[in-house]
N, C-alpha and C positions, 0 to 999 in steps of 0.2 A: 697438415695442409689445411686451407679453408675450403670449404666447397663451397658455399653461399657467400653471397655479400657483390659489390662491386665491380662490377667486369672491367679488365684492361684488356684495348684492345692493341697488341704489339705491333700490328701493322699501321698505324695511324702515325702520321708523318708530326714530328713536330721538333722545331727550331729554339725553343724558347727557354729560358732558366739557366741561372747561374752554372752547373752542373755543365752544361752543352757548351759553356761560354772556356772552359778549360782548353777543349779541342778545338785546333783550325780545320781540320777536314771534316765532310758530310757521313763517310765512313769512320764509325768507331770499332776496334776491336779491343778484345780481350787483353791483349799487353798495351795497346796504348792505354787500357784505362788502369792495369796496375803500374805502368811507369808514373804516371799523376798520381796514381796512390802516394806511390814511394817520395813525390816530390812535397805531398802533406805533411808525413811523419813529425816534423820539427816546425810545425806550422801553428800559428797562434790563434787557429781559425780551425776547431774541431770538429763542428759542425759540417764542414766540407769533407774536412775528412772521414768521419762518419758517414756520410750520404756518398761517397765514393766507395767505402770498404762494404756499405749496403750494395749500391749498384753492381759491385764486383760480385758478389756473393751473389745475386740474383741471377746476372747474367752466367756466372761459373757453375752451378748448382743446379738452379730451378731453371733455367730457359737455355742452355748450350743449342749451341748448332755447329754443323761443319765447317762453316766459314770463320765462325771466333767473332762474329761481330756483336754488338750491340744493338738493343733492339731500340731503334728512337724513342718511343713512346714509353719506356722506361726511366730515361733523364726526368722527363716530367713528374711521372710518380712518385719518386724519389723526391726531387728537387720542391715538389710543393706540397707533397702530402707525406711527409716524412713520419710525424703524427699519427695518421691513416691507415698505414702497411696492414696492418692485423684488419682491416676492415674490406679488401681485396677477396675476390676468389680467386688463388693461387694456384690451387686446385685444379680447376678449370683451364687457365691458362695453360698449364705445364701439362693437361691432358689434350 
């Protein structure tokens, strides 16, 4: 995992972006994210499926928590900076 680069502030509140609009509630958990991913399996918009898949992987493997909730800032990171994900300091966030 990368330990240098741009910092990801997972405590930052954000509500904009296309991915966030898929969910009606303020709190999104892993189950809701997985259910939404399944809805997009046969969708013609492959980018949305890929973003949801990456978001699920980040939340389930890199940044799991006991409540199973998705950190709000991750929506913005994945939605707006998909091509720059490798530039973030993921090791620092996980640590």
